[in-house]
Structure formats: C-alpha cells, structure tokens
Legacy VTK file of the C-alpha trace (Angstrom):
# vtk DataFile Version 3.0
C-alpha trace
ASCII
DATASET POLYDATA
POINTS 251 float
54.753 52.406 80.839
52.165 54.166 82.981
48.621 54.323 81.669
47.436 57.761 80.467
45.423 59.718 83.021
42.470 59.900 80.599
42.326 56.087 80.437
42.431 55.796 84.209
39.479 58.191 84.478
37.554 56.111 81.938
38.115 53.005 84.067
36.866 54.803 87.168
33.783 56.176 85.409
33.055 52.772 83.851
33.237 51.112 87.278
30.799 53.653 88.720
28.350 53.131 85.837
28.486 49.353 86.216
27.854 49.656 89.948
24.830 51.896 89.349
23.458 49.486 86.742
23.922 46.609 89.188
22.041 48.523 91.882
19.219 49.284 89.430
18.821 45.621 88.529
18.808 44.700 92.210
16.045 47.222 92.835
13.999 45.861 89.928
14.370 42.262 91.085
11.480 42.121 93.541
10.549 39.200 95.774
8.012 36.794 94.296
4.493 36.342 95.655
4.339 33.379 98.075
1.837 30.564 97.499
0.300 28.528 100.311
-2.572 26.066 99.812
-3.637 27.777 96.608
-3.652 31.287 98.125
-1.302 34.118 97.190
0.503 35.833 100.081
2.665 38.939 100.252
6.337 37.859 100.472
6.973 40.603 103.033
4.107 40.430 105.547
2.371 37.163 104.478
-1.001 38.918 104.067
-3.350 37.408 101.471
-3.186 39.551 98.328
-5.688 39.964 95.459
-5.207 37.945 92.299
-2.517 39.363 89.994
-1.656 42.214 92.367
1.890 43.616 92.417
1.610 45.679 95.596
0.467 44.468 99.006
-2.651 46.320 100.250
-1.421 45.848 103.829
2.274 46.757 103.908
2.356 48.535 100.501
5.487 46.664 99.438
5.838 45.641 95.785
6.423 42.095 94.568
6.471 40.044 91.376
3.509 37.818 90.497
4.367 34.219 89.562
2.492 30.967 88.891
2.083 28.597 91.817
4.068 25.369 91.754
2.248 22.044 91.440
2.754 21.455 95.170
1.080 24.767 96.033
-1.806 24.340 93.570
-5.193 23.094 94.828
-6.452 19.581 94.159
-9.233 19.354 91.552
-12.745 18.947 92.933
-14.485 18.385 89.603
-13.211 14.979 88.503
-12.819 11.567 90.095
-10.152 11.293 92.786
-7.976 8.171 93.206
-10.134 7.024 96.144
-13.320 7.580 94.147
-11.789 5.721 91.236
-11.221 2.693 93.487
-14.799 2.891 94.790
-16.170 3.276 91.258
-14.408 0.140 90.051
-15.451 -1.814 93.141
-19.121 -0.873 92.674
-19.061 -1.789 88.980
-17.578 -5.174 89.821
-20.100 -5.816 92.600
-23.142 -4.868 90.523
-21.984 -6.398 87.271
-22.054 -4.645 83.894
-25.752 -5.081 82.957
-27.059 -3.731 86.274
-24.517 -0.901 86.465
-25.295 0.173 82.891
-29.042 0.125 83.534
-28.768 2.223 86.707
-26.522 4.866 85.160
-28.667 5.094 82.014
-31.808 5.733 84.072
-30.148 8.220 86.436
-28.556 10.317 83.673
-31.408 9.891 81.178
-29.102 8.500 78.512
-29.259 5.328 76.429
-27.742 2.085 77.684
-25.085 2.089 74.906
-24.120 5.603 76.058
-23.985 4.458 79.690
-21.827 1.503 78.646
-19.301 3.838 77.018
-19.301 6.152 80.031
-18.686 3.301 82.487
-15.913 1.910 80.305
-14.055 5.226 79.996
-14.642 6.901 83.381
-11.850 7.091 85.921
-9.384 9.282 87.763
-8.648 12.557 85.956
-11.187 11.973 83.190
-13.861 14.496 82.233
-16.661 13.902 84.728
-19.418 15.003 82.375
-18.720 12.553 79.546
-16.820 10.012 81.626
-13.772 10.456 79.427
-15.561 9.360 76.263
-15.190 12.807 74.716
-18.778 12.628 73.436
-22.110 14.251 74.228
-23.737 11.117 75.612
-27.208 12.647 75.436
-26.732 12.621 71.649
-25.066 9.220 71.489
-26.591 8.438 68.090
-24.497 11.301 66.666
-20.858 10.306 67.324
-19.564 13.573 65.862
-21.163 15.640 68.661
-18.441 16.371 71.219
-18.817 16.661 74.976
-20.021 20.195 75.891
-17.456 20.375 78.705
-14.191 18.902 77.374
-14.983 19.227 73.644
-13.478 15.837 72.887
-10.342 16.221 75.018
-11.555 13.398 77.320
-9.387 14.454 80.269
-10.739 16.774 82.965
-10.274 20.282 81.602
-10.207 21.854 85.061
-7.000 20.098 86.096
-5.731 18.754 82.787
-6.158 15.258 84.193
-3.284 15.456 86.683
-5.567 16.380 89.631
-3.791 19.725 90.255
-5.419 23.012 89.227
-2.822 25.625 88.235
-3.313 29.024 89.862
-1.776 32.414 89.195
-1.997 32.780 85.402
-2.359 36.488 84.618
-3.154 35.670 80.975
-6.030 33.424 82.080
-7.310 36.192 84.340
-7.341 38.683 81.471
-9.118 36.235 79.162
-11.678 35.426 81.852
-12.498 39.145 82.138
-13.131 39.252 78.380
-15.270 36.116 78.677
-17.388 37.657 81.437
-17.876 40.752 79.304
-19.130 38.530 76.503
-21.588 36.805 78.869
-22.867 40.140 80.167
-23.712 41.122 76.602
-25.906 38.038 76.186
-28.406 39.019 78.865
-30.316 41.310 76.547
-29.582 39.434 73.325
-32.794 38.505 71.527
-31.323 35.611 69.537
-32.836 32.145 70.204
-31.319 30.418 73.218
-29.903 27.466 71.225
-27.975 29.979 69.105
-26.625 31.780 72.182
-25.744 28.476 73.863
-23.717 27.583 70.780
-21.906 30.929 71.054
-21.081 30.231 74.713
-19.768 26.789 73.794
-17.551 28.379 71.154
-16.056 30.772 73.699
-15.581 27.933 76.184
-13.747 25.797 73.656
-11.500 28.678 72.586
-10.695 29.508 76.226
-9.773 25.899 77.014
-7.407 25.646 74.062
-5.151 28.075 75.937
-6.065 27.644 79.606
-6.952 23.992 80.231
-5.955 23.005 83.754
-5.867 26.593 85.048
-8.119 27.853 87.844
-10.097 30.164 85.571
-11.236 27.220 83.434
-13.437 26.157 86.344
-15.425 29.390 86.030
-16.742 28.787 82.529
-20.516 28.571 82.236
-22.177 25.350 81.111
-23.880 26.539 77.885
-27.326 25.072 78.546
-27.433 26.414 82.123
-26.637 30.062 81.432
-30.261 31.111 82.025
-30.830 29.018 85.163
-31.625 30.968 88.299
-29.593 29.971 91.342
-27.281 27.024 91.855
-23.860 26.363 90.372
-24.111 26.789 86.596
-20.385 26.462 85.918
-19.178 23.568 83.794
-16.995 22.397 86.673
-19.896 22.430 89.150
-22.236 20.640 86.782
-19.544 18.048 86.055
-19.183 17.385 89.769
-22.968 17.085 90.163
-23.074 14.583 87.320
-20.292 12.556 88.937
-22.240 12.515 92.214
-25.288 11.216 90.327
-23.214 8.391 88.845
-22.050 7.308 92.298
-25.582 7.578 93.652
-26.862 5.294 90.902
-24.208 2.691 91.713
-25.063 2.390 95.424
LINES 1 252
251 0 1 2 3 4 5 6 7 8 9 10 11 12 13 14 15 16 17 18 19 20 21 22 23 24 25 26 27 28 29 30 31 32 33 34 35 36 37 38 39 40 41 42 43 44 45 46 47 48 49 50 51 52 53 54 55 56 57 58 59 60 61 62 63 64 65 66 67 68 69 70 71 72 73 74 75 76 77 78 79 80 81 82 83 84 85 86 87 88 89 90 91 92 93 94 95 96 97 98 99 100 101 102 103 104 105 106 107 108 109 110 111 112 113 114 115 116 117 118 119 120 121 122 123 124 125 126 127 128 129 130 131 132 133 134 135 136 137 138 139 140 141 142 143 144 145 146 147 148 149 150 151 152 153 154 155 156 157 158 159 160 161 162 163 164 165 166 167 168 169 170 171 172 173 174 175 176 177 178 179 180 181 182 183 184 185 186 187 188 189 190 191 192 193 194 195 196 197 198 199 200 201 202 203 204 205 206 207 208 209 210 211 212 213 214 215 216 217 218 219 220 221 222 223 224 225 226 227 228 229 230 231 232 233 234 235 236 237 238 239 240 241 242 243 244 245 246 247 248 249 250
C-alpha cells in the first residue's frame, strides 16, 4: 500500500529540519584556542590572543576557550625542581645535619628546631616557603599556626606539587578580578595592618581551595608584603626568594 501524500510531506519536512539543525550545531562548534608553551593562540591565524578571549583581535574569527593540557602548561618556577632537589640533598649530605640546620636557621631567622623540620620536609614540588612542613616556621612554638602560603597543604600551591601550572581557567580569572578589587579597597582602609593582613590571608586561602595549581594562584599577594614598595610581593615570588636563600645558606 502506498504511503499517504501527507505522510510523505512530513518525512520531507522532517529531513529538512534535521539538516538545518545539523548545520546550526556545526556552526556553533567552533575551533578551540591553541596552546603553545603556555601561550594561547588563535586556531585560525596563530596570533597570540588575550586571556579568555573568544574572538581573535587580528583575524576577527571566533573560537572556543579551553584549558591547556599538561604538556602545554608552563613548568612551575616557585618550588624546587628535580635538579634542585638533587642538589639540595647532596648539599645536606656534604654539610651534615648540624651545620646545615645552623646555616638555614641563621639565614631565615628561624629557630634551629624549625630549620630541622624545614630541611627534613623540603623537596621537589613542596611549598618553598615552609619547606613542605605546612607550618609558619617563624612561629614554630605555635604548631597550630599554618604556613601563610600553603595554609597547611604542604605541596606547592602554584603547581599543586606536580611541577605544571595549569593555564586557561576562566573561573580563576574571574575570581582573580574579584580578589584584585578587594585589594584595591584596602589601600585606604584605616584598620591596623595586622588585621588587614589577616583579611588578605583569608582571601588567599579561600582562593586556593578552588584554584590551587592554576596560573592565577601565583598572583596572590603575600599578606605581610602588601604594603612594600617595589619588588615582587606575590606569594609565589617570595616563596622563590626564600628557596634561593636556603640554597645560598647551604653553599
């Protein structure tokens, strides 16, 4: 029996609708941003594009923003690298524990028990400020006081401990903008500096609960250095400076 003409028309119309829907989805499925050595490039003309952009400023083509893969993410510069870890262990062995502890304690202005804990815990991927102890070693007599950089996490918060810093998180970018707005409001705040430093630490800790290991985490301000003029006052920069001081003391 032949199909009714009305049914045949429905099949034709349905086929046309499905084709149009398919074309719409194809148009919406844009090429993804291309990552190379931690930099975002337009997938069409390979021009460097601004963070979280969806249209190339050069060729004006649209694209989708995506996180970089581990292979395309930059290597962390804030914590100890594998080569530095080897050197660190070699220097400790050469100097011996008593001498190494004494040198680090003097250089960092911390107690010898604190230096002992730092030297025992420090290594590749650990928080460079506390050495992976998770504690504020300048307040070693108070074990409940957490490290002002990792807040007790022990691993490097700028790479999560795996030596790769994730780039391309739009959520981290939005939260960093809010964080910078908060910091801008502190410039004219008349509250005592210790109170404001505690507020900064609270924001830092909250940010890291969501964005540890992401590029924006390296742009957090070290609470006690917020009012310093000049120099790198980020937690990541100060952590790296502290690590350099440890190596200098072990020469």
